[in-house]
C-alpha positions as CSV (number, residue, x, y, z in Angstrom):
1,M,0.0,0.0,0.1
2,S,1.1,3.6,-0.4
3,R,-0.2,6.5,1.6
4,K,-0.6,10.0,0.4
5,K,0.3,11.8,3.6
6,Q,3.7,11.4,5.3
7,V,3.4,10.6,9.0
8,N,6.1,12.1,11.2
9,D,4.3,12.9,14.5
10,L,1.0,12.1,16.4
11,R,-1.0,14.8,14.5
12,S,-0.1,13.7,11.0
13,A,-0.9,10.0,12.1
14,L,-4.4,11.1,13.2
15,E,-4.8,13.1,10.0
16,L,-4.0,10.0,8.0
17,L,-6.5,7.8,10.0
18,E,-9.2,10.5,9.4
19,T,-9.0,9.7,5.7
20,V,-9.7,6.0,6.2
21,P,-13.2,5.0,7.1
22,G,-13.7,3.2,10.4
23,Q,-10.1,4.0,11.7
24,L,-10.8,7.0,13.9
25,I,-13.7,8.5,15.9
26,E,-13.9,11.3,18.3
27,T,-16.3,12.7,20.9
28,D,-17.0,16.0,22.5
29,I,-18.8,14.4,25.5
30,E,-17.1,15.1,28.8
31,V,-15.2,12.2,30.2
32,D,-13.5,11.6,33.5
33,P,-9.9,10.5,33.0
34,H,-10.2,8.5,36.2
35,A,-11.3,5.1,34.9
36,E,-14.1,6.3,32.7
37,L,-12.1,7.1,29.6
38,S,-10.5,3.6,29.6
39,G,-13.9,2.1,30.5
40,V,-15.4,3.7,27.3
41,Y,-12.6,2.6,25.1
42,R,-12.7,-1.0,26.5
43,H,-16.0,-1.3,24.6
44,V,-14.9,0.7,21.5
45,G,-11.8,-1.0,20.5
46,S,-9.2,-2.1,23.2
47,G,-9.1,-5.8,22.3
48,G,-6.1,-7.7,23.5
49,T,-6.3,-9.6,26.8
50,V,-8.8,-7.0,28.3
51,M,-11.7,-8.7,30.1
52,R,-14.7,-9.3,27.7
53,P,-16.8,-7.7,26.4
54,T,-14.1,-5.9,24.3
55,K,-13.4,-5.8,20.6
56,E,-11.0,-4.5,17.9
57,G,-12.3,-1.0,16.8
58,P,-11.1,2.4,15.8
59,A,-8.8,4.8,17.5
60,M,-10.6,7.4,19.6
61,I,-10.0,11.1,20.5
62,F,-11.7,12.5,23.6
63,N,-12.0,16.2,23.2
64,N,-13.5,17.2,26.5
65,I,-11.5,15.9,29.5
66,K,-13.0,16.6,33.0
67,G,-10.7,18.9,35.0
68,F,-8.5,20.0,32.0
69,D,-8.9,22.9,29.6
70,N,-7.7,22.8,26.0
71,A,-6.6,19.2,26.3
72,R,-7.5,16.1,24.4
73,V,-6.7,12.4,24.8
74,A,-6.0,10.0,21.9
75,I,-6.2,6.2,22.7
76,G,-6.0,3.0,20.6
77,L,-3.8,4.5,17.8
78,L,-2.0,1.1,17.4
79,A,-4.8,-1.1,18.7
80,S,-5.3,-2.8,15.3
81,R,-2.7,-4.6,13.2
82,K,-4.4,-3.2,10.0
83,R,-4.0,0.3,11.5
84,V,-0.3,-0.3,12.3
85,G,0.3,-1.4,8.7
86,L,-1.5,1.8,7.5
87,L,0.7,4.0,9.8
88,L,3.8,2.3,8.8
89,D,2.9,2.0,5.1
90,A,3.4,-1.8,5.2
91,D,1.5,-5.0,4.7
92,P,0.0,-5.9,8.0
93,K,0.8,-9.5,7.5
94,K,4.5,-8.7,6.9
95,L,5.2,-6.2,9.6
96,G,7.7,-8.5,11.4
97,Y,9.8,-8.7,8.2
98,H,9.3,-4.9,7.6
99,L,10.7,-4.2,11.1
100,M,13.5,-6.6,10.7
101,M,14.8,-4.8,7.6
102,A,14.6,-1.5,9.6
103,V,16.8,-3.1,12.2
104,K,19.3,-4.0,9.5
105,N,19.3,-0.5,8.0
106,P,19.4,2.0,11.0
107,I,19.2,5.7,10.6
108,P,20.4,7.6,13.6
109,P,18.5,10.6,15.0
110,I,19.6,14.2,14.7
111,V,19.3,17.2,17.0
112,I,17.6,20.3,15.8
113,D,17.6,23.9,17.2
114,K,15.1,24.5,20.0
115,N,13.6,27.3,18.1
116,D,12.3,24.7,15.6
117,A,11.0,22.3,18.2
118,K,7.3,22.2,18.4
119,C,7.3,20.4,21.8
120,Q,8.6,23.6,23.5
121,E,5.8,25.9,22.3
122,V,4.5,26.2,25.8
123,I,6.8,26.0,28.9
124,H,6.0,25.3,32.6
125,Y,9.0,25.3,35.0
126,A,8.6,23.3,38.2
127,D,10.0,26.0,40.4
128,E,7.2,28.4,39.2
129,P,4.3,29.1,41.6
130,G,1.2,26.8,40.9
131,F,3.2,24.2,39.0
132,D,1.4,20.8,39.2
133,L,1.8,17.8,37.0
134,R,-1.7,16.6,38.0
135,K,-3.2,19.7,36.5
136,L,-0.9,19.8,33.5
137,V,-0.8,16.3,32.1
138,P,-4.2,14.6,31.6
139,A,-3.0,11.1,32.3
140,P,-5.8,8.7,32.7
141,T,-6.2,5.7,35.0
142,N,-7.1,2.4,33.5
143,T,-9.3,1.2,36.4
144,E,-10.7,2.7,39.7
145,E,-8.1,0.6,41.5
146,D,-5.0,2.1,39.9
147,A,-2.3,3.6,42.1
148,G,-2.7,6.8,40.4
149,P,-2.8,8.4,36.9
150,Y,-0.3,6.6,34.7
151,I,1.6,7.8,31.7
152,T,1.4,4.6,29.6
153,L,3.0,5.8,26.4
154,G,5.9,8.0,27.7
155,M,9.0,7.7,25.6
156,C,11.7,7.6,28.3
157,Y,15.0,9.0,26.8
158,A,18.3,8.8,28.8
159,S,22.0,8.3,28.3
160,D,24.7,6.1,29.8
161,P,26.6,8.3,32.3
162,E,29.9,6.5,31.4
163,N,30.0,6.6,27.6
164,G,27.1,8.8,26.5
165,D,25.1,6.0,24.7
166,S,21.4,7.0,24.5
167,D,18.3,4.9,24.3
168,I,14.5,5.1,24.4
169,T,12.1,2.8,26.2
170,I,8.6,2.7,27.5
171,H,8.0,2.3,31.4
172,R,5.3,2.3,33.8
173,L,5.1,5.9,35.0
174,C,2.7,7.0,37.8
175,I,2.2,10.7,38.7
176,Q,2.8,10.8,42.5
177,S,2.7,14.5,43.3
178,K,2.9,17.9,41.8
179,D,6.5,17.3,40.8
180,E,7.3,13.6,41.2
181,I,6.7,10.5,39.0
182,S,7.5,6.9,40.0
183,M,9.1,4.6,37.4
184,F,8.9,0.9,37.3
185,F,11.7,-1.2,35.8
186,T,11.3,-4.8,34.8
187,P,14.5,-6.5,36.3
188,G,17.3,-6.8,33.6
189,A,15.0,-6.0,30.7
190,R,15.7,-2.4,29.7
191,H,18.8,-0.3,28.8
192,L,17.7,2.6,31.0
193,G,17.8,0.3,33.9
194,V,21.5,-0.1,33.3
195,F,21.9,3.7,32.9
196,R,20.1,4.3,36.2
197,E,22.3,1.8,38.1
198,K,25.5,3.2,36.8
199,A,24.4,6.8,37.7
200,E,23.3,5.6,41.2
201,A,26.7,3.9,41.8
202,M,28.2,7.3,41.1
203,G,25.8,8.9,43.5
204,K,24.4,11.1,40.7
205,P,20.8,11.6,39.3
206,L,20.2,10.5,35.9
207,P,18.7,13.1,33.5
208,I,15.6,11.8,31.7
209,S,13.1,13.2,29.4
210,I,9.6,11.7,28.8
211,S,8.0,12.4,25.4
212,I,4.3,11.8,25.0
213,G,2.4,11.8,21.7
214,V,4.9,11.0,19.1
215,D,5.2,9.3,15.7
216,P,3.9,5.7,16.0
217,A,7.1,4.5,14.4
218,I,8.9,5.6,17.6
219,E,6.6,3.9,19.9
220,I,6.9,0.5,18.1
221,A,10.8,0.8,17.7
222,S,11.2,1.6,21.3
223,C,9.9,-1.9,22.3
224,F,12.8,-3.8,20.8
225,E,14.9,-5.7,23.3
226,P,18.2,-7.6,23.4
227,P,19.8,-9.5,21.8
228,T,18.3,-7.8,18.7
229,T,19.1,-4.4,20.1
230,P,22.0,-4.9,22.5
231,L,23.2,-2.3,25.0
232,G,24.5,0.7,23.2
233,F,21.9,0.4,20.3
234,N,19.6,3.3,20.2
235,E,16.1,2.2,19.0
236,L,15.4,5.6,17.5
237,D,17.8,4.4,14.8
238,I,15.0,1.8,13.9
239,A,12.2,4.5,13.9
240,G,14.5,6.5,11.5
241,A,14.8,3.5,9.2
242,L,11.0,3.0,9.2
243,R,10.5,6.5,7.9
244,N,13.6,6.6,5.9
245,S,14.4,9.9,7.7
246,P,16.1,10.5,11.0
247,V,14.0,11.2,14.1
248,E,14.4,14.8,15.1
249,L,15.5,15.5,18.8
250,T,16.0,18.8,20.6
251,K,17.9,19.8,23.7
252,C,15.8,19.9,26.9
253,L,15.6,23.2,28.8
254,T,16.4,22.2,32.3
255,I,18.5,19.0,32.0
256,N,21.4,17.8,29.9
257,E,19.4,15.5,27.7
258,N,17.4,15.3,24.5
259,C,13.7,14.8,23.8
260,I,11.5,14.1,20.8
261,A,11.3,17.5,19.0
262,N,7.7,17.2,17.8
263,A,6.2,15.5,20.8
264,E,2.9,16.8,22.1
265,Y,4.2,16.8,25.8
266,V,7.7,16.5,27.2
267,I,8.5,16.0,30.9
268,E,11.9,16.9,31.9
269,G,13.4,15.4,35.2
270,E,16.0,13.5,37.0
271,L,15.9,9.9,38.3
272,L,17.1,10.3,42.0
273,P,19.8,8.0,43.2
274,N,18.8,5.7,46.2
275,V,15.2,7.1,46.4
276,T,12.2,4.9,46.1
277,V,8.5,5.3,46.7
278,R,5.6,2.9,47.0
279,E,3.5,3.2,43.8
280,D,0.2,3.1,45.7
281,Q,1.2,5.6,48.4
282,N,-1.8,7.8,47.4
283,T,-4.4,5.1,47.2
284,N,-3.2,2.1,49.4
285,T,-4.9,-0.4,47.1
286,G,-1.8,-2.6,46.8
287,K,-2.2,-2.4,43.1
288,A,-0.5,-0.6,40.3
289,M,-2.2,-0.8,37.0
290,P,-3.4,-3.4,34.5
291,E,-0.5,-5.1,32.7
292,F,-0.3,-6.9,29.4
293,P,-1.2,-10.4,30.7
294,G,-4.7,-9.1,31.6
295,Y,-4.2,-8.8,35.4
296,T,-3.5,-5.8,37.6
297,G,0.2,-5.5,38.5
298,E,1.2,-5.3,42.2
299,A,2.3,-1.9,43.5
300,K,6.0,-1.9,44.1
301,D,8.7,0.2,45.7
302,V,10.1,1.9,42.7
303,P,12.6,4.8,41.7
304,V,11.4,8.4,41.6
305,I,11.8,11.1,38.9
306,K,12.0,14.7,40.2
307,V,10.4,16.8,37.5
308,K,12.1,20.0,36.5
309,A,9.7,21.2,33.7
310,V,6.9,20.3,31.4
311,T,6.8,21.6,27.9
312,H,4.1,21.0,25.2
313,R,2.6,22.1,21.9
314,V,-0.2,24.5,21.8
315,N,-3.5,22.6,22.4
316,P,-1.6,19.4,23.1
317,I,-2.9,15.9,22.6
318,M,-2.2,13.4,25.4
319,Q,-1.8,9.8,24.1
320,S,-2.6,6.8,26.3
321,C,-3.2,3.1,26.0
322,I,-5.0,0.4,28.1
323,G,-2.4,-1.9,29.6
324,P,-3.7,-5.3,28.4
325,S,-5.0,-3.9,25.1
326,E,-4.3,-4.8,21.5
327,E,-2.2,-1.7,21.4
328,H,0.3,-3.2,23.8
329,R,0.3,-6.4,21.6
330,S,1.2,-4.3,18.6
331,M,4.0,-2.3,20.3
332,A,5.5,-5.4,22.0
333,G,4.6,-8.2,19.6
334,I,5.7,-6.7,16.2
335,P,9.2,-6.1,17.4
336,T,9.2,-9.6,18.9
337,E,8.2,-11.0,15.5
338,A,11.0,-9.0,13.9
339,S,13.6,-10.3,16.4
340,I,12.5,-14.0,16.0
341,F,12.4,-13.5,12.2
342,Q,15.9,-12.2,12.1
343,M,17.3,-15.0,14.4
344,I,15.7,-17.9,12.5
345,D,16.2,-16.6,9.0
346,R,19.9,-16.1,9.7
347,A,20.3,-19.6,11.0
348,M,18.2,-21.5,8.4
349,P,17.4,-19.2,5.4
350,G,14.4,-19.9,3.2
351,R,12.5,-22.1,5.6
352,L,10.7,-19.6,7.8
353,Q,7.6,-18.3,6.1
354,N,6.2,-15.9,8.7
355,V,6.0,-15.2,12.5
356,Y,3.1,-13.9,14.5
357,A,2.6,-12.8,18.1
358,P,-1.2,-13.4,18.6
359,P,-3.3,-11.2,20.9
360,C,-3.6,-14.1,23.5
361,G,0.0,-13.7,24.4
362,N,-0.2,-9.9,24.0
363,G,3.1,-9.6,22.3
364,K,5.4,-11.4,24.7
365,Y,4.2,-14.9,25.8
366,V,3.1,-16.7,22.6
367,I,4.4,-16.9,19.0
368,I,3.2,-18.9,16.0
369,I,5.9,-19.8,13.5
370,Q,5.0,-20.8,10.0
371,F,7.7,-23.2,8.7
372,K,8.2,-24.9,5.4
373,K,9.8,-28.3,5.0
374,S,11.0,-28.7,1.5
375,V,13.2,-31.9,1.9
376,Q,13.4,-34.8,4.3
377,S,16.4,-33.2,6.1
378,D,14.2,-30.2,7.0
379,E,12.4,-32.5,9.4
380,G,13.3,-31.5,13.0
381,R,14.5,-28.1,12.0
382,Q,11.2,-26.6,12.9
383,R,11.8,-27.5,16.5
384,Q,15.3,-26.0,16.2
385,A,13.5,-22.8,14.9
386,A,11.4,-22.8,18.1
387,L,14.5,-23.0,20.3
388,L,16.0,-20.1,18.3
389,A,12.8,-18.1,19.1
390,F,13.4,-18.5,22.8
391,S,16.9,-17.2,22.3
392,A,15.7,-14.2,20.3
393,F,13.2,-13.2,23.0
394,S,13.8,-14.5,26.5
395,E,10.2,-13.6,27.8
396,L,8.6,-15.9,25.3
397,K,6.6,-18.8,27.0
398,H,4.9,-20.8,24.2
399,V,5.7,-21.5,20.6
400,F,3.2,-23.0,18.1
401,L,4.8,-24.5,14.9
402,V,2.6,-24.8,11.8
403,D,2.9,-25.6,8.2
404,E,2.8,-23.2,5.3
405,D,-0.8,-24.0,4.4
406,V,-2.0,-22.7,7.8
407,D,-3.1,-19.1,8.3
408,I,-1.2,-17.9,11.3
409,F,-3.3,-14.8,11.8
410,D,-6.4,-17.0,12.3
411,M,-6.3,-18.8,15.7
412,N,-9.1,-21.1,14.5
413,D,-6.9,-22.3,11.7
414,V,-3.9,-22.7,14.2
415,M,-6.2,-24.7,16.5
416,W,-7.3,-26.8,13.5
417,A,-3.7,-27.7,12.9
418,M,-3.3,-28.6,16.6
419,T,-6.3,-30.8,16.5
420,T,-5.5,-32.7,13.3
421,R,-1.6,-32.6,13.2
422,F,-0.6,-32.7,16.9
423,Q,-0.4,-35.6,19.4
424,G,0.3,-34.4,23.0
425,N,2.6,-37.3,23.9
426,E,4.8,-36.8,20.8
427,D,4.6,-33.2,19.8
428,A,4.7,-31.2,23.0
429,I,8.2,-30.3,24.2
430,F,8.6,-28.9,27.6
431,I,11.6,-26.9,28.9
432,P,11.1,-26.3,32.6
433,G,13.0,-23.9,34.9
434,V,13.6,-21.1,32.5
435,R,13.5,-17.5,33.1
436,C,10.5,-15.8,31.6
437,H,8.6,-12.7,32.8
438,P,7.6,-11.7,36.4
439,L,4.3,-10.5,35.4
440,D,3.0,-13.9,34.6
441,P,1.0,-14.8,37.8
442,S,1.5,-18.6,37.1
443,S,5.2,-18.2,37.2
444,T,5.6,-18.3,41.0
445,P,6.6,-20.9,43.6
446,E,3.1,-20.6,45.1
447,F,1.5,-21.7,41.8
448,S,3.8,-24.6,41.3
449,S,6.3,-26.2,43.6
450,S,8.6,-26.8,40.5
451,I,9.2,-23.1,40.2
452,R,12.1,-21.8,42.1
453,D,11.6,-18.1,41.8
454,V,9.1,-15.5,40.5
455,G,9.4,-15.2,36.7
456,I,10.6,-18.7,36.1
457,A,8.4,-20.8,33.8
458,C,8.2,-24.0,31.9
459,K,8.5,-23.0,28.3
460,A,6.6,-25.1,25.8
461,I,6.8,-26.0,22.0
462,F,3.7,-27.3,20.3
463,D,4.8,-28.9,17.1
464,C,1.6,-28.8,14.9
465,T,3.5,-29.5,11.7
466,V,3.1,-32.6,9.5
467,P,6.1,-35.0,9.4
468,F,7.7,-34.5,5.9
469,D,7.3,-38.1,4.9
470,Q,3.5,-37.9,5.5
471,K,2.7,-34.6,3.8
472,Q,0.8,-36.3,1.1
473,H,-1.8,-37.5,3.6
474,F,-2.5,-34.0,5.0
475,T,-3.4,-32.1,1.9
476,R,-6.2,-29.6,2.5
477,A,-9.3,-29.8,0.4
478,K,-8.8,-27.6,-2.7
479,F,-11.4,-25.1,-3.7
480,M,-11.8,-23.1,-6.9
481,D,-10.0,-19.9,-7.2
482,I,-12.6,-17.5,-8.1
483,D,-12.7,-14.0,-9.8
484,E,-12.8,-11.9,-6.6
485,N,-13.6,-8.8,-8.6
486,K,-16.7,-10.4,-10.0
487,W,-18.1,-11.4,-6.5
488,A,-16.7,-8.4,-4.6
489,E,-20.1,-7.3,-3.5
490,Y,-20.6,-10.5,-1.6
491,I,-17.2,-11.3,-0.4
492,K,-15.9,-7.9,0.9
């Protein structure tokens, strides 16, 4: 596909969606950012692992936010694979391959003059009278039990205090007071965690910018993880490759760091050394916010950002997402597909047909691999491909292997393959005692005595492929290829 409008920020992305029927709606009805906004979008289009009823639907803009003047909230921009394809100008079924090619052809960001930076059209300094994050940034809560308003799509940008390498990632950010934000780090999973630990060892704060409301290419690129993007690799290079143009940064006003130049909002601050806060200190619910597996995360003692300033565009648009929504699956899952595609294709070129991270795993836990066996010696390589997938993405829990005649984007077709091409005693391979992800509630010693620590799981491979020497007995019924144009009225 080829779009007419070039997307380079949130506003141009929304303008593109406005031209495509069924991809964007907006409302002027007043909405409470505390739980109501997310509650509405749950029914409109959140999808993912959100509790039913929910569905895949359009992105949505709320133009009337209770308690805030001249502020809007956009949600669900990436909560549809079709919409991601539209925004990245790529075939939705080939997004993993598309991102893999971007990783191979990085384009580094550039820094532009602050006079040309749209993100600094309006400036609020934290030492000014009346400064209050809670009144400046219309961050919604997902549920009534959330620890507080969460910035769910904040692009956190910081640099290694030793060598100056920079990186961008998304973290769980809870507004705690008029000038403090808590920041959750998944242990060992993000480059910024390494930067923070280095700064803390030096007894120094870590300058950090949080850019909100940016080009969707940046949001997706920021979700890559090692080994595809090792320490020292700046994921903004991938976003540049996706647009064939460097991401534009600009200098922050109060800290020695950069931010996204055309972001809707930028929060400037410092991660304080050896200071933590309980996420739910203002609510005492014991809960943080809904996370991608579909459960509400436990409130933790986490590091604190001391805010120095908030800058934004005129009439800014806050961007948010629902934690377990299809939007998370897009951001986490498509980079996962790209990482696995790269690892397997490098090891055994030509056999891998496609990779898909389905909504049930919300981008991290489940992968479907479409593998083609062309000769007898390919038998068994499909299981080797699954092992490579676990190496490419450590948080992966389950891999389904299917043949080239199975539609990996249709879970009914995948389950059909499992029903007719799988025997549990022969085709299920279990790998116990492997580190996975701490947010999986079944990965705890309390759930199973075989688990030694939180976040350890039994990874599993479900080989639903036909043995090569039996392929002739598993040929699907062939139907006539029709003239789709002739019958378009009926099959659209």
